N, C-alpha and C positions, 0 to 999 in steps of 0.2 A: 594437625588434628589426627587422632587415631580412632578408628572405629572397629568394633567387633561385629561382624556380620554373621548371620545364620549360614550354615553350610550350603543350603540351596541357593541363597543369594550369591555366594562366592562362585558356585558352579555356573550360575546364569551369567555373571560378569565374565568369567573365564571363557564361556562359550561364545559370547559376543566378540571378545578380543580374538579368540582362535579363528572365528569365522571371517576375520578381517574387517568387520564393521567399525571397529574402533582400534586405535593403536595402543591404548593403555586402559587399565581399570579405572583410572581417574576420568578418562573421557566418557566411559560408560555411565559412571555416577553423575557426571555433569549433565549428560544428555537426559538422564532420568529425572534429575532435578528441574531441568528446563521444561520437560514434558509436564511435570507436576505443576509448575508455575503457570504454564499455559492452560492447563485444565482448570485451575482455580480461577484464572482471569477470564477465560472465555466460556466457562461452564462445562458441564459434563455432557458429552454426546454419546449416544449408543454407537456401536461399531457401524460405520458407513453413513451415519446420520448427517454428519457435516458434509460429506461428499454429495449426498442426496440434496441437501439444501443449496449447495453451490450449483449443482446441475439445474435445480428448479429456478434459481435466480438467473442463470445464463439463458434458459429457455424463455423466461419472462422478458429478458432484454431483447432477445431475437423476435419475439412476438409483438411486444408493446413498445420497444425502444426504451430510452432512458429519459429521466427528468433532469432538467437543469437544477443544480444544487440550491440556488436561491428559490426557485419555484417549489421544490420539495419542502424547503424550510417554511415557506409561506403557507403551504397546504397543511403542514403539521400544526402550525400556529392556529390556523382556521379551525381545524378539527378539535384542538384543545379548547379553544374558546367556545365552540358549540357544546362540548361536553360539560364545561363549567358554567354555561349559561351567561357568560360575560359577553360584552360587546367589544368589537375591534376598536 
């Protein structure tokens, strides 16, 4: 596959390789595509938002502990049933 890139993108790729972050332009493009895929899969976060959410989760674990997976699933089912008005 051959691509024609805008000059500013070529400079950006060359800058990444020159800085030693990647060993080839192909690695830069592959990393960019992986980042795009992750953004599409996990949603768009503002800068630092994901780190803030992770920190919030870690603080919650330290304060409140964790739930057993089965217990959490049962609680989720119970809440769903309450919202829908159905009986267990």
